[in-house]
C-alpha positions in Angstrom: -34.2 -123.1 8.1 -33.8 -119.4 9.1 -34.9 -119.2 12.8 -36.9 -116.7 14.6 -36.7 -116.9 18.4 -40.6 -116.9 18.7 -41.2 -119.7 16.2 -41.5 -122.1 19.1 -42.8 -119.7 21.7 -46.3 -119.4 22.9 -48.2 -116.3 21.9 -48.6 -114.0 25.0 -52.3 -113.1 25.6 -53.2 -109.8 24.1 -50.5 -109.9 21.4 -51.6 -110.4 17.8 -49.8 -113.0 15.8 -50.6 -114.3 12.3 -49.1 -117.2 10.2 -49.3 -118.1 6.4 -47.7 -120.6 4.3 -47.1 -121.0 0.5 -47.7 -124.6 -0.4 -45.7 -125.5 -3.5 -46.2 -128.5 -5.9 -45.0 -128.9 -9.4 -44.4 -125.3 -10.1 -47.8 -124.4 -8.5 -48.9 -122.6 -5.3 -52.1 -123.7 -3.6 -54.7 -120.9 -3.3 -58.3 -121.0 -1.9 -61.0 -118.7 -2.8 -62.2 -117.1 0.5 -65.9 -117.0 1.4 -65.9 -113.6 2.9 -64.4 -111.5 0.2 -64.1 -113.8 -2.8 -60.2 -113.1 -3.0 -57.7 -116.0 -3.4 -55.4 -116.7 -0.5 -52.8 -119.2 0.7 -53.5 -121.3 4.0 -53.0 -119.1 7.3 -54.7 -117.5 10.1 -54.4 -116.2 13.6 -52.2 -117.7 16.3 -54.3 -118.7 19.4 -53.3 -117.8 22.9 -50.7 -120.2 24.3 -50.0 -121.6 20.8 -46.8 -121.2 18.9 -46.6 -120.2 15.2 -45.3 -123.7 14.1 -48.4 -125.5 15.8 -50.6 -122.7 14.4 -49.7 -123.1 10.7 -49.9 -126.9 10.9 -53.4 -126.5 12.5 -54.5 -123.9 9.8 -53.3 -125.9 6.9 -55.3 -129.1 8.2 -58.4 -126.9 8.9 -58.4 -125.0 5.6 -57.1 -127.6 3.1 -57.4 -131.0 4.7 -53.6 -131.5 4.1 -51.1 -132.7 6.9 -47.7 -130.9 7.0 -44.8 -131.3 9.4 -42.6 -128.8 11.1 -39.4 -130.4 9.6 -40.7 -129.6 6.2 -41.4 -126.0 6.9 -39.0 -123.2 5.8 -39.4 -120.0 7.7 -39.0 -116.9 5.4 -39.7 -113.8 7.4 -41.8 -112.1 9.9 -44.0 -109.2 8.7 -45.3 -106.4 10.7 -48.7 -104.7 9.9 -51.3 -102.5 11.4 -54.8 -103.9 11.2 -58.0 -103.4 13.2 -56.4 -101.0 15.5 -53.5 -103.4 16.4 -49.9 -104.3 15.4 -49.7 -107.8 14.0 -46.7 -110.1 13.7 -47.2 -112.4 10.7 -44.9 -115.4 10.2 -44.4 -116.4 6.6 -43.5 -120.2 5.7 -42.9 -122.1 2.6 -43.6 -125.9 2.4 -43.3 -128.4 -0.6 -44.0 -131.6 1.4 -47.5 -132.6 2.6 -49.9 -135.6 2.9 -53.7 -136.1 2.4 -56.4 -135.0 0.1 -57.6 -131.6 -0.6 -60.8 -130.6 1.3 -61.8 -126.8 1.6 -63.0 -125.7 4.9 -66.9 -125.2 4.8 -67.9 -121.6 5.5 -64.3 -120.2 4.8 -63.0 -121.6 1.6 -65.2 -122.0 -1.5 -62.7 -123.9 -3.5 -59.0 -124.9 -3.6 -56.8 -124.7 -6.7 -53.1 -125.4 -7.7 -52.2 -122.1 -9.6 -49.2 -122.2 -11.9 -46.6 -119.6 -10.3 -46.6 -117.6 -13.7 -50.5 -117.2 -13.4 -50.6 -115.9 -9.9 -51.2 -112.3 -10.8 -54.2 -113.2 -12.9 -56.0 -113.9 -9.6 -57.3 -111.2 -7.1 -55.1 -112.2 -4.2 -55.8 -111.8 -0.5 -53.5 -108.9 0.7 -51.5 -111.1 3.3 -51.0 -113.7 0.5 -49.7 -111.1 -1.8 -47.5 -109.9 0.9 -46.2 -113.4 1.6 -45.4 -114.0 -2.1 -43.6 -110.6 -2.4 -41.5 -111.0 0.7 -40.5 -114.6 -0.4 -39.5 -113.3 -3.8 -37.5 -110.6 -2.2 -35.8 -112.7 0.5 -35.7 -116.2 -0.9 -36.6 -116.3 -4.6 -35.1 -119.7 -5.0 -37.9 -121.1 -2.8 -40.4 -120.3 -5.6 -38.1 -120.3 -8.6 -35.6 -123.2 -7.6 -33.4 -122.4 -10.6 -32.9 -119.0 -9.3 -29.9 -119.7 -7.0 -27.9 -116.5 -7.3 -25.2 -117.5 -4.9 -23.8 -120.2 -7.4 -21.8 -118.8 -10.1 -23.0 -121.5 -12.7 -26.6 -120.4 -11.9 -25.8 -116.7 -12.3 -24.2 -117.5 -15.8 -27.5 -119.3 -16.8 -29.5 -116.4 -15.8 -27.5 -114.0 -18.0 -27.5 -116.3 -20.8 -24.1 -117.6 -20.6 -23.3 -121.4 -21.1 -23.1 -123.5 -17.9 -19.7 -125.1 -17.4 -19.8 -128.8 -17.4 -22.9 -129.0 -19.6 -23.3 -131.9 -22.1 -20.6 -134.0 -20.6 -17.9 -131.3 -20.9 -16.2 -129.4 -18.1 -15.4 -125.8 -17.3 -12.3 -124.2 -16.3 -12.1 -120.8 -14.6 -9.4 -118.6 -16.3 -8.6 -114.9 -16.9 -11.3 -114.8 -19.5 -14.1 -116.1 -17.3 -15.4 -119.7 -17.7 -13.9 -121.7 -20.5 -16.1 -124.6 -21.7 -14.5 -127.7 -23.1 -16.7 -130.2 -25.0 -15.8 -133.9 -24.7 -12.8 -134.5 -26.7 -11.7 -131.0 -27.1 -8.4 -129.7 -26.1 -8.5 -125.9 -26.4 -12.1 -125.2 -25.4 -14.3 -122.2 -26.1 -14.7 -119.2 -23.9 -18.5 -119.0 -23.1 -18.5 -116.2 -20.6 -20.0 -112.9 -21.7 -17.9 -110.6 -19.4 -14.1 -110.9 -19.0 -12.0 -110.1 -16.0 -8.3 -109.5 -15.1 -6.6 -111.7 -12.7 -6.2 -110.0 -9.3 -2.9 -109.8 -7.5 -4.7 -109.3 -4.3 -4.5 -112.7 -2.4 -7.4 -111.8 -0.4 -9.8 -111.8 -3.5 -10.5 -115.2 -5.0 -11.0 -115.9 -8.7 -14.7 -116.3 -8.1 -14.9 -112.9 -6.4 -13.0 -111.5 -9.4 -15.5 -113.3 -11.7 -18.4 -111.9 -9.7 -17.0 -108.5 -10.2 -16.6 -109.1 -13.9 -20.4 -109.7 -13.9 -21.0 -106.4 -12.2 -19.0 -104.6 -14.8 -20.9 -106.6 -17.5 -24.2 -105.1 -16.3 -22.9 -101.8 -15.8 -21.5 -101.7 -19.5 -24.6 -103.3 -20.9 -25.9 -100.5 -23.1 -29.5 -101.7 -23.3 -29.7 -102.6 -19.6 -32.5 -100.8 -17.9 -32.8 -100.9 -14.2 -36.5 -101.6 -13.5 -36.3 -102.7 -9.8 -36.0 -100.5 -6.7 -34.4 -101.2 -3.4 -36.4 -100.6 -0.3 -34.9 -101.3 3.1 -32.3 -103.1 1.4 -34.8 -105.4 -0.4 -35.4 -106.2 -4.0 -38.8 -104.7 -5.2 -40.0 -105.5 -8.7 -43.4 -104.5 -10.3 -46.2 -107.1 -10.5 -46.9 -108.7 -13.8 -50.0 -106.8 -14.6 -48.3 -103.5 -13.9 -45.2 -104.4 -15.9 -47.4 -105.4 -18.9 -49.5 -102.2 -18.6 -46.3 -100.1 -18.7 -45.1 -102.0 -21.7 -42.1 -103.6 -20.0 -43.2 -107.1 -21.1 -45.4 -108.7 -23.5 -46.2 -112.0 -21.7 -45.6 -114.2 -18.7 -42.3 -115.8 -20.2 -40.8 -112.4 -20.9 -41.8 -111.1 -17.5 -40.0 -114.1 -15.8 -36.9 -113.5 -17.9 -36.9 -109.8 -17.0 -37.4 -110.5 -13.4 -34.5 -113.0 -13.3 -32.1 -110.5 -15.0 -33.1 -107.7 -12.7 -32.7 -109.8 -9.6 -29.2 -111.0 -10.7 -28.2 -107.5 -11.1 -29.5 -106.5 -7.8 -27.7 -109.6 -6.2 -24.5 -108.8 -7.8 -24.4 -105.2 -7.1 -25.6 -105.0 -3.5 -23.1 -104.6 -0.8 
């Protein structure tokens, strides 16, 4: 996992550190309805003096949900900074999809626990730190929430822009000057399944895959009906939440929202420096 030098460091007295984790299971995220403000949040809390963030999130998960998690199954996403109650807070965000035990909400803090489908998250009034954890994970490591969204793999990029995946149905793909050429079992010529085309480069420092990546950039640039919805803040992908996107007429339902999100993220991933 990505490391932060203070993950295993004890919190100095006087500092304000927080931890939060998105627990994932079968396309759902575990949320708990908080007793204090009736919002829905993911497990987390403050790091105690002389405690490190890893030990803190393991403790918080056990206290709030009854589940047991291990450090080796935690994926560190990012450290957020915020100003709250007159102090600067460092909040460590994790994702975890392996755990043991039975759900048991902490009396006095959590009214109920629920596995919420990812596509339904924005139907719930989310606790602000949980909302920030979800957004920073979508911005930095979206594949952790959407496993199919692995934008670094060319075949996944093709899938997301509605291009056939080479090697599908027992066939195989060949990278040529027209993009990916897909051959069904028993075929000799094959059919070009790639939407964009690219010219073979004479520059030996540029690989065919880099040239193909450039072809997708060109594809998006020339796509007449492509409208850039996302923005970039501090180099990070920022996309409107579902309710806002629906309110503005960008989408009709959750399925169209997810499709739009994927297309927009692929555009961002391909065109960033």
